[in-house]
N, C-alpha and C positions, 0 to 999 in steps of 0.2 A: 471555645472563645480564644484559645491559643492560636488556632489556625487563622481566625479573622483579624485579630489585633496584634499578636506578637511576632508574626512572620515566620519564614522558613527556618532560620537559625534557631530561634526559640523552640519551634516545633521539634527540631532535631534534638535539642538538649533535653526536652521533656521526654522524648522517646528513649534517650540514653538512660535517664533515670529509671524508667520502667524496665529497661533491659538488665539492670543490675550491675553495670560497669561503674567505675569511679569517675565522677565528673566534678570539676571544681564548682563551688557554689556560684549561682548566677541569679540575676533578676532581669526581667524584661520590662522596658518602657514601651508600651504598645503604640500603635499608630494613632490611637486616640490622643496621646500626649502630643504627638506632632500636630494633630488637628487643632488642639487647643492653642499651640504656639502660632500656627498659621492664621487662625481666626483672630487672635489678638493683634497680629501684624497686618491684618486686612489684605491678605494675599490669597484668599479662597478663590476668587475669580481668576486670578492669573494662573493658578495651578490647574483649574478646570480647563481653561483654554489650552494650556500646554498639553494636557492629556489627550485633547481632541486633535492635535496636529497630526497630519499624515505625511508631511514633507520632512525628510530627515534634516536638511540644512536649516530649515525654519525652526525645527525642534532644538537643534544645537544652539542657535542664537537665543531662542526663548529660554533655554536651560541656563545659559550664561547670565541672562538678566535675572532669573530667579535666584541663582546662587548669590549674586550681589545683594539682592533684596533680603534674602534670608540671613545673610551675615550681618546686615545693618540693623535688623529688627531686634529689639531688646527681648530677653527671655522673661515671660510673665512670672510673677511670684509663685503661682500655682505649679508651674513647671519646675522651678528651682526647689520647691518643697518636695515634689515627687522624687527628684534626683537625690536630695538629701536623705529621704527615707530609704531609697534603694541602697545608697552608700552605707548607711547605718546597718542595714541587714547584712551586708558583706563584711563589715568589720574593718579594722585597721589593716593597712597594707596596700600594695599596688593592685590596680584594677586594669583589665582589658576592656576597651569599649569597642563594640562591633555592631555593624548594621544588621538588620534582619527584615528584609522586605518580603512581601507575601510569596513571590515566585522563587526566592533564593533557596538554594540547596534542595530544589525539588527533584522529582523523578525524571524530568525531561530537561531541565535547565539548571545549571549550577550557579550562574552569575559569579563564577570564581574570579576574585580579585577586582570586581567592578566597583565596589564601595570601599570607603576608607576604614581601616582598623587602627586603633591606637593602643599601644601597649605601655605598661608601667606608668599608669596615670595615678597621681596621688591627690587627695583632697576634693571636697565637694565642688569648689569653683572650677577646678581644672576638669573634673569629670563632666560638669554641665557644659563647659565650652566644647569638649570633645563630642558630646552628644549632638550639639548643634552641627559640628563638622560632619558627623555621620549623616545627618539629615541632608546637609548641603551636597554631600557626595552622590546622593541619589539622582542629582540633576547634572552630574559631570558629563563631559562629552563622551568619555569611554562607556559610561553606563547607558547613555542615550543611544549610541551607535550599536551597542550590544543588543538592546531591546528591539531596535528597528531590524537588525539583522535576523533576529529570532522571531520577529513578528509578535512581540509580547506587549500586553497592555501596560500603560504607564500611569494609571489612575490611582492605584493604591498608595497610601502614604507610608513612609518608611518607619519601622520600629527599630529599637536599639537594645542590644543585650549588654549588660554589665556583668563581668565575670571575674572572680578572683584570679589574679595572675599567678601561674606556677613559674617559679624560677628553676628551670630544668638543667640537669646535666646533659641531657640529650632530648631531641624532639624530632618529629618527622611525620610521615604519612604512611598509612597502610591502605593499599588497594587490594580488595578481595577478588579481583579479576585483573589479569595482566592488561594494563591500559594500552600497551603498545601492540601486543599480538592478538588481544581479544580472548586469550585462553582463560576459561573460567575455572580451571582446575589448578590455577596457580595464584598465590598471594605474593604481591610485590611490596616490600618494605623499604622506604627511603629514610635515611637517618643522618642527622648532623649533630655536631656539638652545640650546646646552648639553645637559644630560642629558635623556633621553626621558621622565623622570618628569613633566615639565611637560605632555607630550602625553597619556600614558596616564591621568593623574589628572584631566585636564580643566581644569587651572588655567591653561593657556596656549592661546589660539586659534592653531592651527597654520596654516601655509601648506598648501594642498591642490593637488596637480598631477595632472591626469588625462591619461593618455598612451595613444595607440593602441598596443596590444600588438604589432600586426603590423609597423608601420613606425617606431615610436618617435616619431611626430609628437605634439607637445603639443596636446591638445584644449582644455584649460581650465586656467587658473591662478586660484586664489582666495587672496589674501594675507590671513593672519590678523593680529590686532593685535600679537601677539608683544611685549607690553609688559614681560614678565618672562622670565627664563631661570633654570634650576636649575643650580647649580654645587656641586661637592663642597666641604665645609668641615670643618675640624678632623679629629678622629680617626674620625668616623662621620657619615653623613648628608649633607645638602645645605642650601643656603640659596637663597632667591629673590633675584635681583639685577635691578635695573631695567635694561632695554635702552635704549640711546641712541635718542633720538627719530628720528634719521636712518636707523637700522637697521630700525625697525619697519615702514616702508613698502617695504622692499627684500626681494626673495625670498631665502630662506635658501639655496637651492640654485641653482647656475649650470647652464647647459645641459649641460655635460659631466657633472656629478654626476647630473642627472636621467637622462641616457642610461645612465650606468653602473648606477644603481639599477634602472632598467628591465631592463637585461640580467641583473642578479642575479636579479630576479624571474622572468624567463623561464627562467633556468637552474634555479632551485630548483623551479619548478612542473613542469618536465620531469623533474627528478630524482625527485620524489615522485608525479608523475602526478596532481596535484590542485592546485586553487587554494590559494595560501599567504598567510599573515599573517606578515610578516617584520619583526623589529625590527633596526634597524641604527644604526650610529654612524659619524661621520666625524671623524678627527683629522688631524694633520699628515701621517700616513703613508698616508691613504686610507680606504677603506670597510672597516668591520668588520661582520660579521653576528653578532648576539647570540643570536638564536633564530629558529626558523621553525616554524609550526604550520599545520595545515589550517584553512581558513575553514569554520566549522561552521554558519554561517547561510545558506549557499547550498545549494540542492537539486541534484538530478542535472542534468548538462549537457543542453541542448536536444538533441532528436533531430535527425538529419541533415535539413537543409532548413528547420529552425526557427530563428528569430532571437530574441534576448532583447529587443531593442528595434527599433522601426521606423526604418530608415535613409531619409534624405531622397529620394534620386533613385530608388531601386528598380531601377536599372540600372547596369551596369558601364560607366562613361564613360571612353573612351580619354584618355590624357594629352594635354593641349593642346586638347581639344575643347570647344567652347562649348555652354552650355545657358542658356536664358533662362527664368526662372520668373516667372509673372504670375498674380495672383489676381483680376484685374479683375472679371468678373461671377460667378466661381465662388463668391465669398463669399456670394452670395445663396443658394446651395444648401448650402454647407458653411462657415458663418460661424464665426469664432473657432477655438478648439481643438476638433478633431474626433476622435472615438474611433477606435481602430485598426480596430474591426469595420466602422464606416461607411466609413472610407477604403479598406480593402482590398476590401470588397464593391463599392464604386463603381469602384475601379480595375480590378477583375476584370471587371465588367460592361462598362465602357467598352472594354476590350481585346477582349473577345469580340464585342461588338456591331459595332465598327468593322472587325474582321476579316470578320464576316459581310457587312458593307456592301461591302467590296472584292470578296468572292466573288460577291455579287449582281450586280456590274457586270462579271462574267466576266473578272476578272483571272486570268491563267494561274497554274497551281499553283506554278511556280517563283517567280514574283514574290509570290504570296500568302504563301509561306513567309518571304520577306524582310520582309514587313510585321510578322511576329511579333516582330522586334527592337525595334519602337517602338510598336505598338498597345497592348502590355501596360503601357507606361509613359507613357501620355498624361497621367497625373497624377503629381504628386510630393507628398511631405509633409515639411515642415520644422518642427521644434518643435511638431508637432501641427496645423499649419495646412496646408490643401490648396492646391496651386498647379497651374496648367496648365504642363506641360512644353512650352512654347510652340512650339518649333521642330518638334516632332512633329505639332502641329496644322496647321502649314503643309504638312507632308508629307501629312497626311490629305486636306487640300483638293486636293492635286495628283493624287489618284486620278481625280477627275472632270475632264472637259475644262473649259477656261476658267480655268486657274490664275492668270494675271496679274490678271484681274478679280476672281475669287473671293477671292483672298487679301486684296485691299483691302477687300472687303465683310466678310470674316472679322474684320478688325481693328475695323471698326465694330461688328460683332455682339458681339464679345467685350468691347468697350469699352476696349481697350488704349490707354494714353496716348500711346505713340509707335509709329509704323510701323516695320516691320522694314527694316533697311538693304538696299538693292537688291542689293549684292554677296553678302549672305548668302542672301537670298530665292532667288536664281537657283540656288544649290547644293542646295536642299532637294528632293530627289526621293524619292517614296515607295518606289521600287524601281528596279533597273537591269536591262537586257536584254543578252543575249549578242551580239546584232547589231542593226544599224539596222533591218533588215527585220522582225525579230521584234518590235521596238518598234512599228513602223508597223502591223503586223497587230493587235497587242494594243490599241493606242490606237484604232484604227479600230473594233474590236469593242466596246470600252468606250464609245466615243462613240455608236455606234448604239444600244447598250443603254440608255445614259443618255437619249437622246432618246425612246426608247420609254417609259421610266419617266416622263419629263416629261409626255408626252402622256397616259399612263394613271394618273397619280398619284392622281386622285380615286377610281378604283376600288380601287387598292391600299390606300388609307387606309380605305375602307369595309370591305373584306375583313378587314383587320387589326383594325379596331374590333369587328367581329362576333365574331372569334375571341377577342379579348382579353376581352370581357365574358362570353363563354361560360366561359372559364377563371376569370375573377374571380368571377363569380356562384357557381361551384361551390365555390371555396375560401373565399369570404367567408361562405358559409352554414355552414361547419364550426362545431361547438361547441368553441371554444378553451378553455373552462373544463374540459372533460373530456379533451381531447387529451393524449396522453402525449408525452414528449420525442422518442422515436423516430418516432412518428407525425407529429409536427410537422416533424421533419427530413426525413422521406420526402416530405411535402407540399411543403416548401421546395425540395427537390432537383428535384421534377417541375416546379413552377412556374418555377423559375429556368431550367431547361433549355428548357422550352416557350417562355417569353416572350422569352428572349435570342435564341433561334433565329429567332423571328418578327420581332424588333425590328431585327435587322441590316439587312435589305433596306430598311426604312423610313427608315434614315438618309440614303437618297438624297434624302429630302424636304428635309433641311437643305442639301444641295448644290444642289438645284433652287432653293430659296429664295434662296441666295447668288447663283446665276446670274440669276434673275429680278429680284432687287433690284438687282444690278449693271447689268443692261440698263435697268431703270427709271431708275436714276441717270444712265446715259449719255443716255437719251432725254430726261430732264428737263433736263440740261445743254444738249442740242441744241435742244429745243423751248422750254424755259422757262429761259433762262440767268440770269434775275434772281429765280428762285424763292427764297423764304426757306429757311433751314436746316431748319425744322420741317416743311416741306412734304413732303419725301421720306418721312419716317417716318410721317406721317399718311396719305399717299396709298396706302401699301402695308400699312396696318394690317389686322388680321383682322376688324374689325367688332365690333359689340357682341354679336351673337347667337352666342356661342361657349360651349361646354360649361364651359370653365374659369372663365367669368364667373358661373356659377350660384351658387357659394358666396358670392361677393361680393354678389350681388343679395339672396340670402337674409339675409346679414348686415345689409345695409341695411334690410331689412324689420324685423329684430329691433331695429335701432337706432331706427327710427321709433316702435316700441312703447315703447321706453325713454324717448325724448324726449317722448312724449305723456303720460307718467305721472311727475310730479315726484318721487314717492316712489321709483320705480324708478331715475330719474336719480341721485338722491342715493345710493341703495344701490350702484349700479354704480360710481359715481365715487369713493365714499369708503371702500369696503370692499376689503380685500386680495383680489386675484383668486382666490386659493386658497380663500377662505371664502365667496364670493358664492353658490355653488350651495346650500350648507347654509343660508345666511341666507335665500335665497328659499324654501326648504322650510319653515323655521321661521316665515317671515312669511305662509305660506299662499298664496303667489302661484302656485297650481297652473296657472292659465291661461298665464302667461308661461313657467313651467317646461315645459309641454307643447310650446311652440314651441321652447324651447331643446333639449329632448330630441329633437324632430323634426329639428332642425339636426344634432345629433350623430349621429343615426341615418343621415342622408343623407350627411353630410360629416365623419364622425368621423375619417377618415384625414387630415384637414387639421390643421395646427398650425403654430406658428412653428418654423422650422428643420425642416420636415417631412421632408426627405430625410436628416436625421441620425437614424440608427437609435436612438440613445440618448435622443432627445427623445420623450417620451410623446405619443401623439395624443390627440384630444379624448375618445375613448372611455375612455382610461386616466386622463386628467387634464383636466377641462374648463376649468382655470384660464386657459389661453391663449385660449380662446374669449372670455372676459370682458375680457382685455387687448385683443383685436381689437375687441370690442363697444364698449369705452370709447372707443377711437379713432374708430370709425365713428359713434357717437352724437354725438361732438363736431362732426362734419362735417355731419350731417343738418340740413337747414334753411338751410345756407349758400347764398348766391346761386349759382345754377347758371351754369356757364360753357358756352359753346358747344362742341360736339364738334369736335375737330380734323378729323375726317373730313368733317364738314359744311363746315368752313372750307376744306378742300382742294377739295371740290366747287365751292365758290363761287369759289375762286381759278382753277380750271380753266375754269369758265364764263366768267370775265372775260378769260382770257388764251389759251385754246386752243380752236379750233373746226375743223370740217370733217374731212378725211381724217386729218390729224395727230391730232385729238382721238379719232377712232375707233380708230386704231392704238394710241394711248397707253392708251385705256380697255381695250382687249383685253389688253394686257400687264399693266395694273394689276389687272384682274379676276383674272387667273391668279395673280399674285403675292399678292393679298389672300386668295384662296381657299387657297393653300398656307400662308400665315401662319396662317389659321384651322385648317388641318389640323395644323400644328405645335402649336398650343395644345391641340388635342384630344389629341395624343400626350403632351404634358406632363401633361395631366390624368390620362391613363392611367398615366403614370409615377408620379405621386403616389399613385394608388390602389394600384399594384403595391407601392410601398415601404410603404404602410400595411399591406398584407396581409402582407408579409415581416416587418414589425415585430411583428405579432401572433404569427407563428410563432416568431420569435426569442425573444420573451418566454416562450413555453411552454418552449423549450429552456433558457433561462436559469434558470427555476425548477426545471426537471428536474435541471440540473447541480448546483444547490445541494443538492437532495434526495439526489443520488448522492454528495455530498461532494467533487465535482470542484472546485467553487468555494465560496468562503465566503459570498458574498452575491449576490443577483440582478444588481446593477449590474455585477458583475465580468465578465459575459459580453461587455460592450461593450469591454473591454480585451483581448479575444482578437482574433486576425486571422480572416478568413474561412476560411482553410485550417485554423487550429487548431480552430475551431468544428466544421468538417466532421470533423476527426479524432476529436472526442469521440464521434461516432456511426459511425465507420468502423473502430473497433477499434484506433486508435493509442494510444500511451502518453500518459496525461494527468498523470503525476506531477509534471511541472515547471511546470504551468500557474500554480500559486499564485505562484511566484517571478517568473514573467513578468508576471503581473498587478500584483504589488507594485512591481516595477521600473517598469512603465509608469505607475502612479499617481504615483510619485515624479517621473517625467519630466514628467507633465502639470502638476504643481505648478510646476516650473521653467518649462515652456513658457508657462503662463498669465501669467508675470511678465515676458514679453518683448514688445517692439514688433515686429509683423509687417510688414515692408516690402511695399508693393504690388507691387514688381517688383525683381528683382535678377538678377545673372548669376553663373555659376560656370564655371570652366575646369578640365577634367580631373576625376579621380576623387576628389580631396581635398575632402570636404564636412564637415569637422569643425567644432566650435564656433568655433574661432578664425577660420576662413574666413567663416563665416556672420556672426559679429560684425562683421567688416569690411564686410559687405553691409547692415548696418543692423539686425541682430538684437541689440538692446541692452535692458538692464533697464528696466522701468517703475519709476520711483521714487515712493514714497508716504510719507506722514507719518502715524504712528499715535499715538493718545492713549488712555489707559486709561479710557475712558467706554464705556457700553453701545454695542455695535456695533463697537468697536475691534478690529482684527485685527492681532495681532503676528505677524510672520513670522520663521521660522527655518529650520533645516535638518531635513528629515524624517529620522528615524533608525530608528524602529520603527513599522510600519503599524498602523492602527486609529483609530477615532474614538470619543471618550469625552466625555460631559458630566458635570460635577460641581463640587464646591466646591474652590476653590484652598486649599492649605495651604502657606504660604510659610515655609520653615524654613532655618536656617543650620547645622543638624547633622542627621544621620540619625536619624529616629525614626518610630514608628508613626503613620501619618496616617489610620488608621481608614477606609480606602476613599475618601479624598479624592484630589485631584490634587496630587502633590508638586511644589512649585516651589522651585528652589534657584538660588543664584548660581553655584555650582560644586559638583562632587562629586568623591569619590575612591573607591577600591574598597570602603572601609568602608560606603558608602551602599547597597551591594547588599542588606544585611539589611532595609532599609526598603522595597524594591521590592514584595514580596508584599502589603504593606498598602496600596499605592497603585494606583489604577485607571489612572493615566497619570503621565508624568514630563515636566516642563518644566525645562530647564537653560539658564541665561543664557550661561554660558561653556562651552567644551569643543567636542567634535566627535563625529561618529558613530563614531569609532574609539576613544573612551575605554572603559575597562573597564565602567563602569556602562552605557553605551550598548549595548555588545556583549551584556552579560547581559540587559538589558532586551529586546533583540531575541529572545534565546533563550527568555526567559520569556513573551514575547508581551505586554509592557507597552508600549502606545503611547507614543512618545517624540518630542519635538521639542527639538533642541539649538540653541545659538547664537541664542537669542531675545533680542535686545538689550533691556536694561532690564526684563526679565521680573520680576526679584526686587524691583524698586522700583515698577513700575507696576501690578503685580498685588498684591492684598491678600488675606489670609486671609479666607475666607468669600465672596469673589466667585464668582459662577457663571460658569464658562468652558467652552468647547468646545476640546478638544485634537484636532487632526487630524494624526495621525502619517503620513498619506499625502501631504498637501499641505504639511505643514510650517507649519501656522498655529495660533494660539491666539486664539480669539474671545471677547470679553467679552459675556456674555448678560444680558438683563434677568432679574430674579428671577421664576421661574415659567415662563420660556421652556423649551420642550421641542422636540426634533427627533427624528423617528423614525429617521432614517438612521444606522445604525451604532452607535446608543446602546444 
């Protein structure tokens, strides 16, 4: 009967009672009471006609007429008597009067803020009047527009809940899943001083505490301004009271209260078997739960094995165990924030390649299985930045013979700033053996195999190169414009399997180069103790005649052409790179364009950040070619400097002769040839990634066509496993929420300083621990001029450009971007006329923000000084993914997301 008559809010309160949490005493006046009132007023027919309307504007007009009629009709004695009985049950003291319609607080629709709530109501007459007001609010314009937007029925009459009012020290909301990122392993608690109206209305910037749901660890605390609090006043309502300055910077909740609210959240989520949005209050007696409803803006939970966001280490680290994270030279491949698809693809390839490397050195099967524990986590990602999981790289070096020397060379090769402590280095073994004799047999076999590989490395590289280009030429010749998504995935799967299997054994080249470089270093110290530091690097260089140098040479030739023509120099240096190609076409520079096109045809897979799958190559976007060309042309004509290799030869001629010189040259030649082989393999790697990029772009466009993703760029926010699942029959329903969450995380990640090296101990890798290791915000100063970027908190995803309309009350903004200092639930009616929403105060948990997410209106909240720095008529870009508001020049246009 509760479901049929008392509505969603009463249904929720009844469930709270059965869950065992403390709930203030309440009474429901069912929809049958409203029916009695309507019947006595003779409005039955009008309400039936209203419920049947299918035109929104007609419904808004009809709703206004109904509100006037309901307000004018007298309350029957029977209704007044029921209100009096309900008030008597609650006893003396203030009451909260809240609506409770059938669909409210449901699993799919929240109706957050659509109906009126009245706090601090005293006496039967006042309560009866507020009950009528709640009924009337069911026919408000904002409620009507919400129902039409969500295609909800409007026939059910509203019920009303009367509940004893708690006069709290603090109040707020618990979300048992992160409403911004979608992370279901996090609890988000928002808290303000006084009544919760300050939070839900957006008038007070609340504290926000993010908690790990599993162990209760606090991951992040953001202190709001809390300059005001809402307190009950008089016979009805509340007033805003200034908060003392010393309290504003202090957290509303202490550790015990955070832990208790987290436990309440866990309990209620388990009770309803769904993520919950819980309103709470704390007074002198403890925590009270005011209501709980399902979070309606989350999609289905991830399938087993899926994650909502990428976690840093990617491995389960035992308690007390050290990890060292270093980005030394890996930032050359994966600079800055790197997409989930790039990171997971790279991590997967690294793991399989190095397992293949161990197998190629005939490591026994039992020990090979042990390498699975660390080869798959050679890389880690923190706040979107890629790091070496450094200790595992030392383990990898230990597979080949010569570990003490090779690890020293590894440190130089990686460019790490500090060597590993000797006591740690000695403990890092790639695997262990059952017995000493088993270890001896295995290490002997590995050493013999390694020596064979060292001797025959030239032939290995040649055979690999022949096979690689056979595969590359086959797939590079595909017509990617006509390729379907499934065809692209099939090609991707075959190429990936083929090349990774072939690449593993070639990783012995890196080990060989470490060994040869180490021996060259030792021989240099022995034969040439006074050699300068640069000498060792020059003496084992790959030489100039290597394949990977071809693009650089071709770029130099293009640069010479530019420098030879002043008009070309001016165009390349003064025009935005993304416009140069078109400018060349318009200028009729067909001769130079032919050279550019030839470069793109031969080296189109090259680009800045070429190993990042999200970065377009030159075939897709030639802009980066002109960035490189601009740099190259500025250097053409500079005074030539002597080759370091030539200088090394001269140094050897002057300081080393005879048998020692011949011995040294033999070692040097072998090392240099291996260095050249490695450059060839790197060049192959670049080509392979370029080929994979083209396949992934086909799949990305296909997934948009199929409705799996909203836009092409979203494919890069998937993991490698998730992308595979799209073509292997797995459920794709939750991908949008994963993408939206990761976009929000990327915005936060981009605002942090990434330390070059840091350490973690044990499995706790939360935000608090990382902040202590140097992950701190980048501070910036913004001004409202063209190009200014105002930052806030992303609340509803989407990117929109348009004219700002700065308002201090809700109104039709005719398709503009609504900018406000603060909002309350009454602003919801203005949302359908706005293309985006910018709020200076408030949080993602306010009613307007919640509804904006449900209606799909891109929203950024907590944008400091937005209402004063932005002006009506300014052209701005609102990025609800990254939480930014950018001031544009008049006439600026951007294709992405608009």
